[in-house]
C-alpha positions in Angstrom: 51.6 -5.0 49.0 50.7 -4.0 45.9 48.3 -0.6 45.1 48.0 1.8 42.5 47.0 4.5 42.5 45.4 7.0 39.3 47.8 5.2 37.3 48.2 6.6 33.5 51.2 5.4 30.5 51.6 5.5 26.9 54.5 5.2 24.9 53.2 8.1 22.9 51.8 10.9 25.3 49.0 11.6 23.2 48.1 8.0 23.0 48.1 6.5 26.4 48.0 2.6 27.5 46.8 2.5 30.3 44.3 5.5 31.9 43.8 6.3 35.3 43.9 2.8 36.9 44.0 1.7 40.3 43.8 -1.1 42.9 45.1 -2.7 45.8 46.8 -6.6 46.3 46.8 -8.2 49.2 50.1 -10.3 50.3 50.6 -14.0 49.4 47.8 -13.9 47.2 47.4 -14.9 43.7 45.7 -12.5 41.3 45.0 -12.6 37.6 45.5 -9.6 35.1 43.1 -10.5 32.3 41.8 -8.7 29.5 41.9 -9.1 25.3 45.2 -8.6 23.8 46.2 -4.8 23.6 44.0 -3.9 27.2 46.9 -3.5 28.4 48.5 -6.1 30.3 52.3 -6.6 29.5 52.4 -2.8 29.8 51.0 -2.8 33.6 53.6 -5.4 34.4 56.5 -3.4 33.4 55.5 -0.9 35.3 54.7 -3.3 38.8 58.0 -4.3 37.3 59.3 -1.1 38.5 60.8 -0.9 34.7 59.0 2.0 33.4 57.7 5.0 35.1 53.9 6.1 35.3 53.4 9.6 33.4 50.8 10.1 36.0 49.9 8.5 39.0 51.7 6.5 41.3 52.4 2.8 42.5 53.6 1.1 46.0 55.2 -2.3 46.0 55.7 -3.7 49.4 56.3 0.2 51.0 58.9 1.4 47.7 56.9 3.9 45.8 57.3 4.6 41.5 58.5 7.6 40.8 61.1 7.6 42.5 62.1 4.0 44.0 62.4 2.2 40.6 65.7 0.4 41.6 64.1 -0.6 45.1 61.2 -1.6 43.5 62.9 -4.4 40.8 64.8 -5.6 43.7 61.8 -7.0 45.5 60.0 -8.6 42.0 60.8 -10.9 39.9 59.0 -10.9 35.7 58.5 -14.0 33.5 58.4 -12.6 30.2 56.3 -14.4 27.5 58.9 -14.9 25.3 61.2 -17.0 27.7 64.0 -17.0 24.9 64.4 -12.8 25.8 64.8 -13.9 29.1 67.1 -17.1 29.0 71.6 -15.7 28.7 73.2 -18.2 29.5 74.6 -20.9 27.5 73.6 -24.2 29.6 70.9 -24.8 32.3 73.1 -24.2 35.5 74.8 -21.3 33.6 71.4 -19.4 33.8 70.3 -20.0 36.9 73.5 -19.0 38.2 74.0 -15.7 36.3 74.7 -12.6 37.7 75.8 -14.2 40.8 79.2 -15.8 41.9 79.1 -19.7 40.7 82.1 -19.8 42.7 79.9 -18.9 46.4 78.9 -23.0 47.5 75.8 -21.1 48.6 74.5 -19.6 45.5 75.7 -23.3 44.0 73.1 -24.9 46.5 70.4 -22.4 45.8 70.9 -22.7 42.1 70.8 -26.7 42.4 67.7 -26.3 44.1 65.5 -24.5 42.2 66.7 -26.7 39.2 65.4 -29.7 41.6 62.3 -27.7 42.6 61.2 -27.1 38.9 62.8 -30.9 37.7 65.5 -29.4 35.9 67.9 -31.3 37.7 69.0 -33.9 34.7 69.2 -30.7 32.3 71.5 -29.1 34.8 74.4 -29.2 32.0 72.1 -29.1 28.7 72.5 -26.6 26.1 69.3 -23.6 26.4 68.3 -24.4 22.7 67.6 -28.1 23.7 64.9 -27.0 26.1 60.9 -27.5 25.6 59.2 -24.3 25.4 58.1 -25.6 29.2 61.2 -26.7 30.5 62.8 -23.0 28.9 59.5 -21.2 31.0 60.9 -22.7 33.7 64.2 -22.2 33.7 63.2 -18.5 33.6 61.1 -18.5 36.3 64.4 -20.8 38.7 66.3 -17.7 37.3 64.3 -15.2 38.8 63.9 -16.8 41.8 67.3 -16.6 42.8 67.1 -13.4 43.2 64.2 -14.2 46.1 61.6 -12.1 45.4 58.4 -11.8 47.1 56.3 -10.4 44.2 55.8 -12.6 41.2 54.5 -11.3 37.8 53.5 -13.2 34.8 53.2 -12.1 31.4 50.7 -15.2 29.4 52.9 -17.9 31.1 51.0 -20.8 30.0 51.2 -19.3 26.1 52.4 -22.0 23.8 52.2 -25.0 26.8 51.0 -28.6 26.5 48.5 -30.3 29.1 51.7 -31.5 31.1 53.3 -28.3 30.9 50.5 -26.6 32.2 49.7 -29.0 35.2 53.3 -28.6 35.8 53.5 -25.0 35.9 49.9 -25.0 38.1 51.7 -26.9 40.8 55.1 -24.0 41.0 52.2 -21.7 40.9 50.4 -23.4 44.2 54.0 -24.5 45.6 55.3 -20.6 46.0 51.4 -19.5 47.2 52.0 -22.0 50.0 55.5 -20.3 50.5 53.7 -16.4 50.9 54.7 -15.1 47.3 52.3 -12.5 45.6 51.6 -13.4 42.4 50.5 -12.1 39.2 49.4 -13.9 36.0 48.1 -11.7 32.9 46.3 -13.6 30.5 43.5 -13.0 28.2 43.1 -17.3 28.3 41.0 -17.7 32.1 41.2 -21.7 31.2 44.2 -22.9 33.5 44.4 -20.5 36.3 41.3 -18.5 37.2 40.4 -21.7 40.1 43.7 -20.5 41.9 42.7 -16.8 41.9 42.1 -15.0 44.9 42.1 -11.3 42.9 40.8 -10.8 39.3 41.6 -6.9 37.4 39.7 -6.7 34.6 41.1 -4.3 31.8 39.8 -3.0 28.7 41.1 -0.5 26.4 43.9 0.4 29.2 41.2 1.0 32.0 40.3 -1.1 34.8 36.4 -2.0 34.3 36.5 -4.1 37.2 38.4 -5.7 40.4 37.2 -8.3 43.1 37.1 -12.3 43.1 36.7 -13.8 40.2 33.5 -15.3 41.0 32.0 -11.7 41.3 33.3 -10.6 37.6 33.1 -13.8 35.3 29.1 -12.9 34.2 30.5 -9.4 32.4 33.7 -10.9 31.3 33.0 -11.2 27.7 31.3 -7.9 27.1 35.1 -7.0 28.0 36.5 -9.7 25.2 37.5 -11.8 27.6 36.2 -15.7 27.6 34.8 -17.1 31.0 36.0 -20.8 32.2 34.0 -23.2 29.9 33.1 -24.7 33.3 31.3 -21.7 35.1 30.1 -21.0 31.3 28.3 -24.2 32.1 27.7 -24.6 35.6 28.5 -21.3 37.0 31.4 -22.7 39.5 35.0 -22.8 39.3 37.1 -26.3 40.3 40.3 -27.0 40.5 39.8 -30.5 40.8 39.6 -30.5 37.0 43.3 -29.6 36.3 
């Protein structure tokens, strides 16, 4: 589904943000991409979304290869930015979900209303976006992304700034997407809210991939790379979804 080989990228050629990164992810799973701030997580997501082109190496997404097929990759992926305000362009909830489609098409309207219902946004359909809470804005961004029908979803720090009820709601969204067979990559430095849902973990440190595998295989050395293991793992050496 997703494969990166010898991936190198930098905003300046003298200082690469990612160096010789290589990994593969199976379809339909949820992978956590972790590392301290500045480790290259957001940059890697932008590359996987087809928004940047690597200076060296390649990325394959559902058989489409970067460099060369960035546009086709963008059609297959959806990216949820950490700053929801940068992604919301409509003036109301309904308008934002329908942006980029023909709102007069009954099928588009039906799909948009269905996504609003799935995200708990139906009562807010005509609400100005500036009146939404942080969690509601993040769900609106995801609903708008899902209108494109992506089979791969990339999230940049999706739990940042959310209170406990909003974290629980977003965890349920991740579960629902997994049940629909969507491949998901969650970039975060905070493992607590999501790691128990993950099948795979990628660990970045200063632009280098220092580990990939089941979360349990990496957690004992995560702190060496600036990532705090979940409290339950530190106390009992286990991850239990039911605590949420």
